[in-house]
ZADO-1210 file (C-alpha; in nm, 4 decimals, padded with zeros to 6 digits):
<atoms>
<atom x="00.5986" y="-02.4327" z="-01.7938" code="UNK" pos="1"/>
<atom x="00.7168" y="-02.1817" z="-02.0600" code="UNK" pos="2"/>
<atom x="00.8853" y="-02.3167" z="-02.3257" code="UNK" pos="3"/>
<atom x="01.1885" y="-02.2864" z="-02.1538" code="UNK" pos="4"/>
<atom x="01.1309" y="-02.5199" z="-01.8688" code="UNK" pos="5"/>
<atom x="01.0728" y="-02.2297" z="-01.6241" code="UNK" pos="6"/>
<atom x="00.7773" y="-02.1161" z="-01.4040" code="UNK" pos="7"/>
<atom x="00.5438" y="-01.8775" z="-01.5641" code="UNK" pos="8"/>
<atom x="00.3939" y="-01.5945" z="-01.3048" code="UNK" pos="9"/>
<atom x="00.0734" y="-01.4579" z="-01.3036" code="UNK" pos="10"/>
<atom x="-00.0662" y="-01.1881" z="-01.0762" code="UNK" pos="11"/>
<atom x="-00.4099" y="-01.1024" z="-01.0541" code="UNK" pos="12"/>
<atom x="-00.4812" y="-00.7345" z="-01.0334" code="UNK" pos="13"/>
<atom x="-00.8235" y="-00.5214" z="-01.0350" code="UNK" pos="14"/>
<atom x="-00.8230" y="-00.3418" z="-01.3677" code="UNK" pos="15"/>
<atom x="-00.8195" y="00.0428" z="-01.4238" code="UNK" pos="16"/>
<atom x="-00.7990" y="00.0906" z="-01.0503" code="UNK" pos="17"/>
<atom x="-00.5111" y="00.3722" z="-00.9843" code="UNK" pos="18"/>
<atom x="-00.3696" y="00.3514" z="-00.6607" code="UNK" pos="19"/>
<atom x="-00.0887" y="00.1739" z="-00.4356" code="UNK" pos="20"/>
<atom x="-00.2068" y="-00.1927" z="-00.3998" code="UNK" pos="21"/>
<atom x="-00.2372" y="-00.2164" z="-00.8370" code="UNK" pos="22"/>
<atom x="00.0863" y="-00.0562" z="-00.8788" code="UNK" pos="23"/>
<atom x="00.2477" y="-00.3297" z="-00.6449" code="UNK" pos="24"/>
<atom x="00.1095" y="-00.5638" z="-00.8378" code="UNK" pos="25"/>
<atom x="00.2121" y="-00.4184" z="-01.1469" code="UNK" pos="26"/>
<atom x="00.5906" y="-00.3669" z="-01.0068" code="UNK" pos="27"/>
<atom x="00.5952" y="-00.7331" z="-00.9318" code="UNK" pos="28"/>
<atom x="00.5403" y="-00.8136" z="-01.2958" code="UNK" pos="29"/>
<atom x="00.8002" y="-00.5737" z="-01.3682" code="UNK" pos="30"/>
<atom x="01.0556" y="-00.6716" z="-01.1235" code="UNK" pos="31"/>
<atom x="01.0328" y="-01.0351" z="-01.2279" code="UNK" pos="32"/>
<atom x="01.0461" y="-00.9773" z="-01.6264" code="UNK" pos="33"/>
<atom x="01.3658" y="-00.7637" z="-01.5514" code="UNK" pos="34"/>
<atom x="01.5396" y="-01.0435" z="-01.3516" code="UNK" pos="35"/>
<atom x="01.4511" y="-01.2518" z="-01.6590" code="UNK" pos="36"/>
<atom x="01.1333" y="-01.5172" z="-01.5415" code="UNK" pos="37"/>
<atom x="00.8236" y="-01.4845" z="-01.7347" code="UNK" pos="38"/>
<atom x="00.5621" y="-01.2663" z="-01.5393" code="UNK" pos="39"/>
<atom x="00.2050" y="-01.1361" z="-01.6734" code="UNK" pos="40"/>
<atom x="-00.0204" y="-00.8490" z="-01.5319" code="UNK" pos="41"/>
<atom x="-00.3744" y="-01.0568" z="-01.5067" code="UNK" pos="42"/>
<atom x="-00.7018" y="-00.8216" z="-01.5045" code="UNK" pos="43"/>
<atom x="-01.0343" y="-00.8753" z="-01.3379" code="UNK" pos="44"/>
<atom x="-01.3167" y="-00.6672" z="-01.3681" code="UNK" pos="45"/>
<atom x="-01.1925" y="-00.5532" z="-01.7339" code="UNK" pos="46"/>
<atom x="-01.5142" y="-00.2802" z="-01.8217" code="UNK" pos="47"/>
<atom x="-01.5910" y="-00.2771" z="-02.1861" code="UNK" pos="48"/>
<atom x="-01.4215" y="-00.0142" z="-02.4021" code="UNK" pos="49"/>
<atom x="-01.2142" y="00.1341" z="-02.1804" code="UNK" pos="50"/>
<atom x="-00.8431" y="00.0521" z="-02.1396" code="UNK" pos="51"/>
<atom x="-00.7954" y="-00.1291" z="-01.7964" code="UNK" pos="52"/>
<atom x="-00.3961" y="-00.0380" z="-01.7246" code="UNK" pos="53"/>
<atom x="-00.3726" y="00.2703" z="-01.5726" code="UNK" pos="54"/>
<atom x="-00.1586" y="00.5343" z="-01.7759" code="UNK" pos="55"/>
<atom x="00.0711" y="00.5419" z="-01.4699" code="UNK" pos="56"/>
<atom x="00.1386" y="00.1851" z="-01.5289" code="UNK" pos="57"/>
<atom x="00.2077" y="00.1836" z="-01.8487" code="UNK" pos="58"/>
<atom x="00.6363" y="00.1958" z="-01.7933" code="UNK" pos="59"/>
<atom x="00.5869" y="-00.1286" z="-01.5563" code="UNK" pos="60"/>
<atom x="00.4537" y="-00.3490" z="-01.8132" code="UNK" pos="61"/>
<atom x="00.3741" y="-00.3875" z="-02.2453" code="UNK" pos="62"/>
<atom x="00.0944" y="-00.6204" z="-02.2592" code="UNK" pos="63"/>
<atom x="-00.1982" y="-00.7952" z="-01.9757" code="UNK" pos="64"/>
<atom x="-00.4147" y="-01.1176" z="-02.0143" code="UNK" pos="65"/>
<atom x="-00.7362" y="-01.1433" z="-01.8553" code="UNK" pos="66"/>
<atom x="-00.8322" y="-01.4367" z="-01.5956" code="UNK" pos="67"/>
<atom x="-00.9482" y="-01.7200" z="-01.7995" code="UNK" pos="68"/>
<atom x="-00.6367" y="-01.7211" z="-02.0007" code="UNK" pos="69"/>
<atom x="-00.4726" y="-01.8543" z="-01.6758" code="UNK" pos="70"/>
<atom x="-00.3607" y="-02.2684" z="-01.7119" code="UNK" pos="71"/>
<atom x="-00.4269" y="-02.4053" z="-01.4429" code="UNK" pos="72"/>
<atom x="-00.0851" y="-02.6712" z="-01.4893" code="UNK" pos="73"/>
<atom x="00.1949" y="-02.7287" z="-01.2776" code="UNK" pos="74"/>
<atom x="00.4434" y="-02.4630" z="-01.3478" code="UNK" pos="75"/>
<atom x="00.1800" y="-02.1496" z="-01.3214" code="UNK" pos="76"/>
<atom x="00.2231" y="-01.9680" z="-01.0096" code="UNK" pos="77"/>
<atom x="-00.0933" y="-01.7544" z="-00.9326" code="UNK" pos="78"/>
<atom x="-00.0555" y="-01.4266" z="-00.6817" code="UNK" pos="79"/>
<atom x="-00.3791" y="-01.3536" z="-00.5217" code="UNK" pos="80"/>
<atom x="-00.4453" y="-00.9912" z="-00.3672" code="UNK" pos="81"/>
<atom x="-00.6157" y="-01.0498" z="-00.0589" code="UNK" pos="82"/>
<atom x="-00.9158" y="-00.9345" z="-00.1683" code="UNK" pos="83"/>
<atom x="-00.9744" y="-01.2328" z="-00.4269" code="UNK" pos="84"/>
<atom x="-00.8786" y="-01.4550" z="-00.2069" code="UNK" pos="85"/>
<atom x="-01.2318" y="-01.6317" z="-00.3417" code="UNK" pos="86"/>
<atom x="-01.0465" y="-01.7082" z="-00.6476" code="UNK" pos="87"/>
<atom x="-00.8103" y="-01.9863" z="-00.4930" code="UNK" pos="88"/>
<atom x="-01.1535" y="-02.2319" z="-00.5877" code="UNK" pos="89"/>
<atom x="-01.0125" y="-02.1959" z="-00.9923" code="UNK" pos="90"/>
<atom x="-00.7132" y="-02.3464" z="-00.9518" code="UNK" pos="91"/>
<atom x="-00.6382" y="-02.6999" z="-00.8373" code="UNK" pos="92"/>
<atom x="-00.2595" y="-02.7657" z="-00.9938" code="UNK" pos="93"/>
<atom x="-00.0521" y="-02.3929" z="-00.9665" code="UNK" pos="94"/>
<atom x="00.1373" y="-02.2753" z="-00.7073" code="UNK" pos="95"/>
<atom x="-00.0799" y="-01.9676" z="-00.5313" code="UNK" pos="96"/>
<atom x="00.0380" y="-01.7257" z="-00.3726" code="UNK" pos="97"/>
<atom x="-00.1906" y="-01.4546" z="-00.1503" code="UNK" pos="98"/>
<atom x="-00.0293" y="-01.1395" z="-00.1094" code="UNK" pos="99"/>
<atom x="-00.1636" y="-00.9284" z="00.2148" code="UNK" pos="100"/>
<atom x="-00.1317" y="-00.5312" z="00.0841" code="UNK" pos="101"/>
<atom x="-00.4277" y="-00.3866" z="00.2758" code="UNK" pos="102"/>
<atom x="-00.5700" y="-00.5837" z="00.6012" code="UNK" pos="103"/>
<atom x="-00.8834" y="-00.4071" z="00.5912" code="UNK" pos="104"/>
<atom x="-00.9584" y="-00.4293" z="00.2095" code="UNK" pos="105"/>
<atom x="-00.9593" y="-00.8042" z="00.3672" code="UNK" pos="106"/>
<atom x="-01.1965" y="-00.7366" z="00.6539" code="UNK" pos="107"/>
<atom x="-01.4175" y="-00.5253" z="00.4145" code="UNK" pos="108"/>
<atom x="-01.4480" y="-00.8249" z="00.1844" code="UNK" pos="109"/>
<atom x="-01.4651" y="-01.1381" z="00.3982" code="UNK" pos="110"/>
<atom x="-01.5531" y="-01.0505" z="00.7463" code="UNK" pos="111"/>
<atom x="-01.9785" y="-01.0037" z="00.8605" code="UNK" pos="112"/>
<atom x="-01.9198" y="-00.8363" z="01.1804" code="UNK" pos="113"/>
<atom x="-01.6853" y="-00.5468" z="00.9388" code="UNK" pos="114"/>
<atom x="-01.9344" y="-00.5852" z="00.7026" code="UNK" pos="115"/>
<atom x="-02.2186" y="-00.5421" z="00.8925" code="UNK" pos="116"/>
<atom x="-02.0751" y="-00.2030" z="01.1209" code="UNK" pos="117"/>
<atom x="-01.9685" y="-00.0213" z="00.8249" code="UNK" pos="118"/>
<atom x="-02.2667" y="-00.1361" z="00.5910" code="UNK" pos="119"/>
<atom x="-02.5645" y="-00.2516" z="00.7732" code="UNK" pos="120"/>
<atom x="-02.7868" y="-00.5998" z="00.7582" code="UNK" pos="121"/>
<atom x="-02.8633" y="-00.5660" z="00.3680" code="UNK" pos="122"/>
<atom x="-02.5033" y="-00.5871" z="00.3291" code="UNK" pos="123"/>
<atom x="-02.4407" y="-00.9356" z="00.5623" code="UNK" pos="124"/>
<atom x="-02.7034" y="-01.0427" z="00.4242" code="UNK" pos="125"/>
<atom x="-02.6003" y="-01.0477" z="00.0436" code="UNK" pos="126"/>
<atom x="-02.1817" y="-01.1377" z="00.1600" code="UNK" pos="127"/>
<atom x="-02.3902" y="-01.4892" z="00.2970" code="UNK" pos="128"/>
<atom x="-02.6057" y="-01.5048" z="-00.0283" code="UNK" pos="129"/>
<atom x="-02.2439" y="-01.4545" z="-00.1871" code="UNK" pos="130"/>
<atom x="-02.0933" y="-01.7515" z="00.0255" code="UNK" pos="131"/>
<atom x="-01.7982" y="-01.4773" z="00.1179" code="UNK" pos="132"/>
<atom x="-01.7584" y="-01.6478" z="00.4645" code="UNK" pos="133"/>
<atom x="-01.6408" y="-01.9823" z="00.3133" code="UNK" pos="134"/>
<atom x="-01.2611" y="-01.7395" z="00.2037" code="UNK" pos="135"/>
<atom x="-01.2211" y="-01.6393" z="00.5786" code="UNK" pos="136"/>
<atom x="-00.9363" y="-01.7742" z="00.8070" code="UNK" pos="137"/>
<atom x="-01.0193" y="-02.0940" z="00.9130" code="UNK" pos="138"/>
<atom x="-01.0465" y="-02.1118" z="00.5141" code="UNK" pos="139"/>
<atom x="-00.7217" y="-02.0328" z="00.4529" code="UNK" pos="140"/>
<atom x="-00.5338" y="-02.2176" z="00.7136" code="UNK" pos="141"/>
<atom x="-00.6429" y="-02.5531" z="00.5564" code="UNK" pos="142"/>
<atom x="-00.4941" y="-02.4555" z="00.2347" code="UNK" pos="143"/>
<atom x="-00.1769" y="-02.5644" z="00.0835" code="UNK" pos="144"/>
<atom x="-00.0496" y="-02.2328" z="-00.0425" code="UNK" pos="145"/>
<atom x="00.2076" y="-01.9257" z="00.0583" code="UNK" pos="146"/>
<atom x="00.1363" y="-01.5965" z="00.2121" code="UNK" pos="147"/>
<atom x="00.3243" y="-01.2316" z="00.1076" code="UNK" pos="148"/>
<atom x="00.2538" y="-00.9781" z="00.4205" code="UNK" pos="149"/>
<atom x="00.3363" y="-00.6261" z="00.2463" code="UNK" pos="150"/>
<atom x="00.4219" y="-00.4617" z="00.5696" code="UNK" pos="151"/>
<atom x="00.4973" y="-00.5659" z="00.9311" code="UNK" pos="152"/>
<atom x="00.1363" y="-00.5170" z="01.0176" code="UNK" pos="153"/>
<atom x="00.0397" y="-00.7945" z="00.8247" code="UNK" pos="154"/>
<atom x="00.2394" y="-01.0175" z="00.9263" code="UNK" pos="155"/>
<atom x="00.1645" y="-00.9721" z="01.2633" code="UNK" pos="156"/>
<atom x="-00.2253" y="-01.0036" z="01.1300" code="UNK" pos="157"/>
<atom x="-00.1364" y="-01.3230" z="00.9998" code="UNK" pos="158"/>
<atom x="00.0764" y="-01.4782" z="01.2898" code="UNK" pos="159"/>
<atom x="-00.1857" y="-01.3875" z="01.6006" code="UNK" pos="160"/>
<atom x="-00.4019" y="-01.5942" z="01.3364" code="UNK" pos="161"/>
<atom x="-00.1802" y="-01.8945" z="01.3352" code="UNK" pos="162"/>
<atom x="-00.0635" y="-01.8426" z="00.9484" code="UNK" pos="163"/>
<atom x="00.2650" y="-01.8836" z="01.0076" code="UNK" pos="164"/>
<atom x="00.3965" y="-01.9693" z="00.6018" code="UNK" pos="165"/>
<atom x="00.4817" y="-01.5857" z="00.5481" code="UNK" pos="166"/>
<atom x="00.7343" y="-01.4352" z="00.3748" code="UNK" pos="167"/>
<atom x="00.7784" y="-01.0305" z="00.3698" code="UNK" pos="168"/>
<atom x="00.7425" y="-00.8746" z="00.0310" code="UNK" pos="169"/>
<atom x="00.7088" y="-00.5202" z="00.0276" code="UNK" pos="170"/>
<atom x="00.7109" y="-00.2315" z="-00.2650" code="UNK" pos="171"/>
<atom x="00.8610" y="00.0508" z="-00.3232" code="UNK" pos="172"/>
<atom x="00.7494" y="00.4396" z="-00.3990" code="UNK" pos="173"/>
<atom x="00.7840" y="00.5183" z="-00.7465" code="UNK" pos="174"/>
<atom x="01.0942" y="00.6004" z="-00.8985" code="UNK" pos="175"/>
<atom x="00.9806" y="00.9384" z="-00.9862" code="UNK" pos="176"/>
<atom x="01.0032" y="01.0174" z="-00.6569" code="UNK" pos="177"/>
<atom x="01.2865" y="00.9558" z="-00.5146" code="UNK" pos="178"/>
<atom x="01.4774" y="01.1074" z="-00.8491" code="UNK" pos="179"/>
<atom x="01.2950" y="01.4201" z="-00.7665" code="UNK" pos="180"/>
<atom x="01.4269" y="01.4394" z="-00.4199" code="UNK" pos="181"/>
<atom x="01.7558" y="01.3367" z="-00.5275" code="UNK" pos="182"/>
<atom x="01.7841" y="01.6956" z="-00.7633" code="UNK" pos="183"/>
<atom x="01.5904" y="01.8697" z="-00.4893" code="UNK" pos="184"/>
<atom x="01.7508" y="02.0620" z="-00.1627" code="UNK" pos="185"/>
<atom x="01.5200" y="01.9612" z="00.1446" code="UNK" pos="186"/>
<atom x="01.4329" y="02.3016" z="00.2875" code="UNK" pos="187"/>
<atom x="01.4482" y="02.4969" z="-00.0406" code="UNK" pos="188"/>
<atom x="01.1444" y="02.7111" z="-00.0769" code="UNK" pos="189"/>
<atom x="00.9489" y="02.5585" z="00.1359" code="UNK" pos="190"/>
<atom x="00.5873" y="02.6867" z="00.2368" code="UNK" pos="191"/>
<atom x="00.4314" y="02.7204" z="00.5642" code="UNK" pos="192"/>
<atom x="00.1318" y="02.4415" z="00.4119" code="UNK" pos="193"/>
<atom x="00.0188" y="02.1372" z="00.6237" code="UNK" pos="194"/>
<atom x="-00.0991" y="01.8792" z="00.3908" code="UNK" pos="195"/>
<atom x="-00.3163" y="01.6002" z="00.4174" code="UNK" pos="196"/>
<atom x="-00.5136" y="01.3307" z="00.2397" code="UNK" pos="197"/>
<atom x="-00.8751" y="01.4124" z="00.2457" code="UNK" pos="198"/>
<atom x="-00.9080" y="01.0312" z="00.2578" code="UNK" pos="199"/>
<atom x="-00.7106" y="00.9280" z="00.5492" code="UNK" pos="200"/>
<atom x="-00.8341" y="00.9928" z="00.8675" code="UNK" pos="201"/>
<atom x="-00.9948" y="01.3002" z="00.7820" code="UNK" pos="202"/>
<atom x="-01.2510" y="01.3448" z="01.0058" code="UNK" pos="203"/>
<atom x="-01.0149" y="01.3905" z="01.3014" code="UNK" pos="204"/>
<atom x="-00.7795" y="01.6216" z="01.0648" code="UNK" pos="205"/>
<atom x="-01.1013" y="01.8478" z="01.0512" code="UNK" pos="206"/>
<atom x="-01.0983" y="01.8826" z="01.4577" code="UNK" pos="207"/>
<atom x="-00.7404" y="01.9810" z="01.4282" code="UNK" pos="208"/>
<atom x="-00.7863" y="02.2764" z="01.1230" code="UNK" pos="209"/>
<atom x="-01.1106" y="02.4024" z="01.3709" code="UNK" pos="210"/>
<atom x="-00.8358" y="02.3814" z="01.6439" code="UNK" pos="211"/>
<atom x="-00.5703" y="02.6292" z="01.4874" code="UNK" pos="212"/>
<atom x="-00.7085" y="02.7767" z="01.1664" code="UNK" pos="213"/>
<atom x="-00.4819" y="03.0108" z="01.1095" code="UNK" pos="214"/>
<atom x="-00.2219" y="02.7311" z="00.9751" code="UNK" pos="215"/>
<atom x="-00.2699" y="02.6502" z="00.6201" code="UNK" pos="216"/>
<atom x="-00.3665" y="02.3526" z="00.5809" code="UNK" pos="217"/>
<atom x="-00.4111" y="02.2295" z="00.1968" code="UNK" pos="218"/>
<atom x="-00.6301" y="01.9042" z="00.1023" code="UNK" pos="219"/>
<atom x="-00.4098" y="01.6195" z="-00.1353" code="UNK" pos="220"/>
<atom x="-00.7534" y="01.5930" z="-00.3673" code="UNK" pos="221"/>
<atom x="-00.8412" y="01.6183" z="-00.7660" code="UNK" pos="222"/>
<atom x="-00.4707" y="01.7082" z="-00.8510" code="UNK" pos="223"/>
<atom x="-00.2597" y="01.4907" z="-01.0870" code="UNK" pos="224"/>
<atom x="00.0399" y="01.3177" z="-01.0005" code="UNK" pos="225"/>
<atom x="00.2315" y="01.6237" z="-01.0617" code="UNK" pos="226"/>
<atom x="00.0636" y="01.8498" z="-00.8975" code="UNK" pos="227"/>
<atom x="00.0615" y="01.5966" z="-00.5672" code="UNK" pos="228"/>
<atom x="00.4595" y="01.5783" z="-00.5687" code="UNK" pos="229"/>
<atom x="00.4952" y="01.9748" z="-00.6737" code="UNK" pos="230"/>
<atom x="00.2686" y="02.0537" z="-00.3326" code="UNK" pos="231"/>
<atom x="00.5694" y="01.7954" z="-00.1922" code="UNK" pos="232"/>
<atom x="00.8062" y="01.9392" z="-00.2841" code="UNK" pos="233"/>
<atom x="00.7216" y="02.2832" z="-00.1571" code="UNK" pos="234"/>
<atom x="00.5572" y="02.2264" z="00.1596" code="UNK" pos="235"/>
<atom x="00.6870" y="02.1291" z="00.5276" code="UNK" pos="236"/>
<atom x="00.4286" y="01.9385" z="00.6836" code="UNK" pos="237"/>
<atom x="00.1779" y="01.6089" z="00.5792" code="UNK" pos="238"/>
<atom x="-00.0422" y="01.4690" z="00.8474" code="UNK" pos="239"/>
<atom x="-00.1749" y="01.1096" z="00.7985" code="UNK" pos="240"/>
<atom x="-00.4289" y="00.9937" z="01.0410" code="UNK" pos="241"/>
<atom x="-00.5688" y="00.7576" z="00.8555" code="UNK" pos="242"/>
<atom x="-00.6413" y="00.3648" z="00.9123" code="UNK" pos="243"/>
<atom x="-00.3107" y="00.2501" z="00.7888" code="UNK" pos="244"/>
<atom x="-00.4374" y="-00.0908" z="00.6197" code="UNK" pos="245"/>
<atom x="-00.0507" y="-00.1535" z="00.5188" code="UNK" pos="246"/>
<atom x="00.2818" y="-00.0039" z="00.4777" code="UNK" pos="247"/>
<atom x="00.0754" y="00.2719" z="00.2848" code="UNK" pos="248"/>
<atom x="00.2481" y="00.5268" z="-00.0187" code="UNK" pos="249"/>
<atom x="00.1545" y="00.8399" z="00.0946" code="UNK" pos="250"/>
<atom x="00.3801" y="00.8931" z="00.3734" code="UNK" pos="251"/>
<atom x="00.6836" y="00.7563" z="00.2092" code="UNK" pos="252"/>
<atom x="00.5849" y="00.9422" z="-00.0563" code="UNK" pos="253"/>
<atom x="00.5607" y="01.3201" z="00.0945" code="UNK" pos="254"/>
<atom x="00.9325" y="01.2308" z="00.3240" code="UNK" pos="255"/>
<atom x="01.1380" y="01.1363" z="00.0373" code="UNK" pos="256"/>
<atom x="01.0046" y="01.4622" z="-00.1328" code="UNK" pos="257"/>
<atom x="01.0724" y="01.6625" z="00.2243" code="UNK" pos="258"/>
<atom x="00.8057" y="01.6571" z="00.4168" code="UNK" pos="259"/>
<atom x="00.7751" y="01.6103" z="00.8026" code="UNK" pos="260"/>
<atom x="00.5418" y="01.3440" z="00.8651" code="UNK" pos="261"/>
<atom x="00.2845" y="01.3233" z="01.1601" code="UNK" pos="262"/>
<atom x="00.0678" y="01.0320" z="01.2189" code="UNK" pos="263"/>
<atom x="-00.1340" y="00.8232" z="01.4251" code="UNK" pos="264"/>
<atom x="-00.1188" y="00.4470" z="01.5394" code="UNK" pos="265"/>
<atom x="-00.3632" y="00.2764" z="01.3671" code="UNK" pos="266"/>
<atom x="-00.2967" y="-00.0236" z="01.2299" code="UNK" pos="267"/>
<atom x="00.0731" y="-00.0063" z="01.0306" code="UNK" pos="268"/>
<atom x="00.1550" y="00.3409" z="01.1668" code="UNK" pos="269"/>
<atom x="00.1512" y="00.1700" z="01.5095" code="UNK" pos="270"/>
<atom x="00.5161" y="-00.0140" z="01.4675" code="UNK" pos="271"/>
<atom x="00.8198" y="00.1333" z="01.4254" code="UNK" pos="272"/>
<atom x="00.8664" y="-00.1253" z="01.1186" code="UNK" pos="273"/>
<atom x="00.6579" y="-00.0122" z="00.8430" code="UNK" pos="274"/>
<atom x="00.6570" y="00.3959" z="00.9942" code="UNK" pos="275"/>
<atom x="01.0129" y="00.4684" z="01.0955" code="UNK" pos="276"/>
<atom x="01.0195" y="00.7946" z="01.2344" code="UNK" pos="277"/>
<atom x="01.0606" y="00.8778" z="01.6100" code="UNK" pos="278"/>
<atom x="00.7686" y="00.8734" z="01.8529" code="UNK" pos="279"/>
<atom x="00.7790" y="01.2271" z="01.8882" code="UNK" pos="280"/>
<atom x="00.5616" y="01.2338" z="01.5690" code="UNK" pos="281"/>
<atom x="00.2984" y="00.9689" z="01.6249" code="UNK" pos="282"/>
<atom x="00.0114" y="01.0689" z="01.7773" code="UNK" pos="283"/>
<atom x="-00.3332" y="00.9132" z="01.9189" code="UNK" pos="284"/>
<atom x="-00.6383" y="01.0318" z="01.7346" code="UNK" pos="285"/>
<atom x="-00.7702" y="01.1766" z="02.0055" code="UNK" pos="286"/>
<atom x="-00.8936" y="01.4526" z="02.1830" code="UNK" pos="287"/>
<atom x="-00.6227" y="01.4588" z="02.4496" code="UNK" pos="288"/>
<atom x="-00.3970" y="01.4839" z="02.1662" code="UNK" pos="289"/>
<atom x="-00.5160" y="01.7797" z="01.9831" code="UNK" pos="290"/>
<atom x="-00.2850" y="02.0491" z="02.1266" code="UNK" pos="291"/>
<atom x="00.0215" y="01.8287" z="02.1582" code="UNK" pos="292"/>
<atom x="00.0047" y="01.7980" z="01.7965" code="UNK" pos="293"/>
<atom x="-00.0668" y="02.1211" z="01.6951" code="UNK" pos="294"/>
<atom x="00.2826" y="02.2445" z="01.9173" code="UNK" pos="295"/>
<atom x="00.4297" y="01.9794" z="01.6537" code="UNK" pos="296"/>
<atom x="00.3145" y="02.1499" z="01.3979" code="UNK" pos="297"/>
<atom x="00.4082" y="02.4461" z="01.4328" code="UNK" pos="298"/>
<atom x="00.7510" y="02.2595" z="01.5794" code="UNK" pos="299"/>
<atom x="00.7808" y="02.2154" z="01.2264" code="UNK" pos="300"/>
<atom x="00.6922" y="02.5045" z="01.0703" code="UNK" pos="301"/>
<atom x="00.8954" y="02.7338" z="01.2766" code="UNK" pos="302"/>
<atom x="01.1982" y="02.4831" z="01.3092" code="UNK" pos="303"/>
<atom x="01.1995" y="02.2794" z="00.9566" code="UNK" pos="304"/>
<atom x="01.5121" y="02.2323" z="00.9281" code="UNK" pos="305"/>
<atom x="01.5598" y="02.0553" z="01.2537" code="UNK" pos="306"/>
<atom x="01.2871" y="01.8710" z="01.2428" code="UNK" pos="307"/>
<atom x="01.3449" y="01.7412" z="00.8801" code="UNK" pos="308"/>
<atom x="01.6840" y="01.6000" z="01.0406" code="UNK" pos="309"/>
<atom x="01.4195" y="01.3839" z="01.2293" code="UNK" pos="310"/>
<atom x="01.3549" y="01.1779" z="00.8755" code="UNK" pos="311"/>
<atom x="01.6779" y="01.1258" z="00.7585" code="UNK" pos="312"/>
<atom x="01.6683" y="00.7680" z="00.8440" code="UNK" pos="313"/>
<atom x="01.3202" y="00.7206" z="00.7207" code="UNK" pos="314"/>
<atom x="01.4331" y="00.8540" z="00.3724" code="UNK" pos="315"/>
<atom x="01.7501" y="00.6540" z="00.3758" code="UNK" pos="316"/>
<atom x="01.5195" y="00.3454" z="00.3771" code="UNK" pos="317"/>
<atom x="01.2667" y="00.4594" z="00.1530" code="UNK" pos="318"/>
<atom x="01.5760" y="00.5359" z="-00.1362" code="UNK" pos="319"/>
<atom x="01.6932" y="00.1822" z="-00.0797" code="UNK" pos="320"/>
<atom x="01.2839" y="00.0361" z="-00.1134" code="UNK" pos="321"/>
<atom x="01.3360" y="-00.0490" z="-00.5033" code="UNK" pos="322"/>
<atom x="01.6662" y="-00.2321" z="-00.4484" code="UNK" pos="323"/>
<atom x="01.5332" y="-00.4493" z="-00.1723" code="UNK" pos="324"/>
<atom x="01.2458" y="-00.5274" z="-00.3904" code="UNK" pos="325"/>
<atom x="01.4207" y="-00.6886" z="-00.5973" code="UNK" pos="326"/>
<atom x="01.6343" y="-00.8498" z="-00.3869" code="UNK" pos="327"/>
<atom x="01.3366" y="-01.0085" z="-00.1984" code="UNK" pos="328"/>
<atom x="01.1221" y="-01.1084" z="-00.5389" code="UNK" pos="329"/>
<atom x="01.4565" y="-01.2889" z="-00.6090" code="UNK" pos="330"/>
<atom x="01.4901" y="-01.4676" z="-00.3216" code="UNK" pos="331"/>
<atom x="01.1019" y="-01.5815" z="-00.2768" code="UNK" pos="332"/>
<atom x="01.0380" y="-01.6691" z="-00.6736" code="UNK" pos="333"/>
<atom x="01.3982" y="-01.7154" z="-00.8470" code="UNK" pos="334"/>
<atom x="01.5957" y="-01.9151" z="-00.6009" code="UNK" pos="335"/>
<atom x="01.4316" y="-02.2589" z="-00.5892" code="UNK" pos="336"/>
</atoms>
């Protein structure tokens, strides 16, 4: 306990990593502190001589702690990302939460079958030597811990494996995206451009590009945050045929800045909670889908105003995520 007799929250996060998961971990610290709690971001794997906090996350925190500084005492609350379940063994007296932000990341770390499929025999041997198998689902079932799910996809994954003490705690897109959308007329100065993230489902996206090379396809790569925003504000379509291991930010950032969204049906994109867009904008990433996907893309380009109306509900949900996140943080951590 701190000097006021309240719980102290320690949110564990990899250092020097700018992506959706680490941003969410910083958002939790920001929300807890804003609501009167005492919360700290706790970095692992700090590189010597480097600031562990990405510049874009400076607005969430003013300081950080090292993992070795977490006191294993009653009154400490530890929030671990799903990729660091092995750190559970460090704590015997604290209240521990596992936050499931990316199912794929968990499987990449703790599933020998997944590791073998992706990286081969040598990686499986390394996995076994490091005893990562100890922290698979059967281990979790035996622990007296709490689970948080960033997506409906994560809830489904856990409940199917009979882990039931799960509470929903998602996230919100950076407020600068919502603020930018409020100042922009959605169909103003839009170009007939289809954006894609080459880190998300590139193999299938390349097949679409080959099928219709006359469309202007622009990859979102090697751009600053400001440059990405500008692309999203001035283009008409964003396609994402990635694995969607959680409720991904990129589709939401694209949607709130006015793009039409076309996705596959993998991971969280399959359900209507994590990506609540009409089914006519979701497709299996298979050969027989290519023609109809191209037809849908052309509809968005040629009749953008009509297509854009299909995403009003999605944009409204995205705009309200910040409020819901803070309410959920309060309900989960501060109301007991």
